[in-house]
VOMILUM-878436 format. One record per residue (C-alpha): x, y, z. Coordinates in steps of 0.05 Angstrom, whole numbers, padded with zeros to 5 digits, always signed. Layout:
N
XYZ
...
//
This chain:
241
-04363-02863-01303
-04309-02851-01352
-04280-02779-01378
-04308-02740-01449
-04245-02730-01487
-04242-02679-01545
-04245-02748-01593
-04309-02767-01569
-04335-02696-01573
-04316-02690-01644
-04352-02758-01656
-04411-02732-01632
-04414-02672-01679
-04391-02718-01739
-04329-02672-01739
-04264-02698-01767
-04206-02684-01712
-04159-02672-01771
-04208-02617-01805
-04236-02589-01739
-04189-02525-01749
-04214-02471-01787
-04175-02453-01863
-04170-02387-01887
-04209-02383-01950
-04159-02382-02019
-04134-02319-02061
-04178-02349-02113
-04241-02368-02071
-04233-02290-02055
-04223-02264-02122
-04287-02293-02138
-04330-02277-02078
-04305-02211-02096
-04326-02215-02169
-04399-02240-02146
-04405-02178-02107
-04379-02128-02156
-04429-02159-02211
-04496-02160-02160
-04483-02088-02138
-04468-02068-02216
-04534-02096-02235
-04569-02061-02179
-04547-02002-02190
-04561-02016-02268
-04636-02032-02245
-04648-01972-02203
-04611-01920-02251
-04661-01957-02317
-04734-01922-02305
-04698-01850-02294
-04659-01859-02355
-04722-01893-02392
-04765-01831-02384
-04721-01784-02405
-04695-01820-02467
-04773-01844-02484
-04791-01768-02478
-04744-01740-02511
-04751-01789-02563
-04820-01785-02583
-04807-01708-02576
-04759-01708-02627
-04766-01764-02661
-04838-01763-02673
-04846-01692-02663
-04901-01705-02611
-04912-01634-02565
-04874-01632-02497
-04925-01664-02452
-04957-01711-02494
-04881-01731-02501
-04872-01736-02426
-04930-01781-02417
-04903-01821-02453
-04844-01831-02418
-04883-01831-02361
-04924-01896-02390
-04861-01930-02401
-04827-01924-02336
-04888-01936-02300
-04893-02005-02341
-04815-02019-02322
-04832-02012-02257
-04891-02055-02256
-04849-02111-02289
-04794-02102-02227
-04856-02109-02174
-04881-02171-02209
-04822-02198-02210
-04797-02194-02148
-04868-02207-02120
-04881-02266-02169
-04897-02320-02110
-04956-02278-02092
-05017-02303-02100
-05068-02251-02128
-05032-02229-02197
-05089-02188-02207
-05099-02147-02141
-05011-02138-02151
-05020-02121-02216
-05073-02063-02201
-05035-02040-02136
-04974-02037-02179
-04997-01995-02230
-05040-01941-02182
-04970-01934-02131
-04909-01932-02192
-04957-01889-02233
-04971-01841-02176
-04898-01836-02155
-04872-01830-02231
-04922-01775-02237
-04912-01733-02173
-04839-01742-02186
-04841-01708-02256
-04891-01655-02235
-04838-01636-02175
-04787-01633-02226
-04834-01586-02276
-04854-01549-02230
-04802-01535-02179
-04723-01521-02179
-04686-01516-02107
-04649-01455-02095
-04590-01492-02076
-04581-01516-02158
-04598-01440-02179
-04545-01400-02200
-04591-01333-02167
-04664-01317-02155
-04676-01297-02228
-04658-01372-02255
-04709-01395-02200
-04757-01341-02235
-04746-01365-02307
-04743-01449-02287
-04810-01455-02315
-04796-01421-02380
-04752-01482-02402
-04780-01548-02430
-04813-01593-02385
-04767-01660-02413
-04707-01608-02392
-04736-01593-02338
-04745-01666-02306
-04672-01686-02332
-04651-01634-02284
-04692-01653-02241
-04661-01733-02249
-04597-01702-02246
-04598-01672-02184
-04607-01740-02146
-04547-01756-02167
-04509-01691-02159
-04535-01656-02103
-04489-01591-02116
-04511-01590-02190
-04526-01512-02209
-04558-01478-02267
-04524-01412-02289
-04564-01393-02350
-04634-01406-02384
-04672-01364-02415
-04639-01298-02452
-04657-01232-02499
-04608-01211-02554
-04581-01160-02499
-04560-01209-02458
-04504-01230-02520
-04478-01147-02520
-04469-01152-02445
-04428-01203-02447
-04394-01180-02510
-04407-01232-02558
-04438-01231-02622
-04526-01239-02620
-04541-01322-02645
-04607-01311-02676
-04613-01395-02671
-04592-01392-02602
-04637-01446-02569
-04631-01403-02501
-04696-01359-02534
-04757-01379-02534
-04772-01424-02591
-04828-01411-02630
-04852-01475-02637
-04864-01487-02569
-04850-01427-02533
-04807-01462-02486
-04726-01439-02482
-04695-01508-02505
-04617-01499-02466
-04595-01494-02393
-04524-01478-02384
-04492-01518-02322
-04437-01508-02279
-04376-01539-02283
-04324-01489-02250
-04301-01517-02187
-04314-01587-02199
-04262-01646-02217
-04260-01666-02290
-04277-01734-02268
-04349-01702-02248
-04362-01663-02300
-04346-01712-02354
-04400-01762-02323
-04449-01713-02321
-04431-01696-02392
-04433-01765-02423
-04492-01785-02380
-04539-01731-02414
-04519-01750-02478
-04529-01823-02470
-04599-01797-02449
-04608-01764-02514
-04586-01688-02505
-04538-01648-02545
-04482-01621-02493
-04426-01576-02509
-04364-01555-02468
-04339-01485-02465
-04313-01427-02435
-04359-01372-02458
-04364-01311-02397
-04349-01374-02348
-04326-01456-02356
-04395-01483-02352
-04437-01547-02399
-04491-01516-02449
-04544-01571-02461
-04595-01569-02512
-04650-01612-02532
-04629-01635-02607
-04672-01597-02665
-04713-01654-02694
-04696-01675-02772
//
């Protein structure tokens, strides 16, 4: 019986002996692969962030530009966000045979998740994200959309700390500052809610503080970085008009 050679094995496997050795990918192929991976990650990251952004941006737009009340505006933001998430699901499961059943469960599931998240943000503030118990006690005096925005921000920045919410005129005197009668830290007569919050920036990098401020501005809030009694970021709902 003849001895089987490597050439015979290559022929059986339909391999070219000259090309059987694995060659390393070229630098251009590596670069293209890296760009594709980076683009894919960027798209995925954007798709994850978009529902949160749409929730806050839509609610704030309805509240400020259309003068809807806080809760109705938040409901509008929830509706738009649910529709976006349902669209995601229908695209991802487009081969699912029973479209009506898929739509029904998508609406119910995403509606429950978004509503639960908003109610959590409206009702609860972790002690980790509050400078003191006093801050937690007055948390619900803050505008509901601003509360949901804070809850959303803490998902990305668990170290976020609220340093101030509600104030009284004597608080300005105690800080050695003139009383600002137009301060949004006072409960506003048109809503009964405080329309501003101060977030701690001390102890954080300049890059983190920039991203925080820019993100809140993109959502539609007015922001101001100033020292006052301590370096912090002032965030408020823009005045209508």
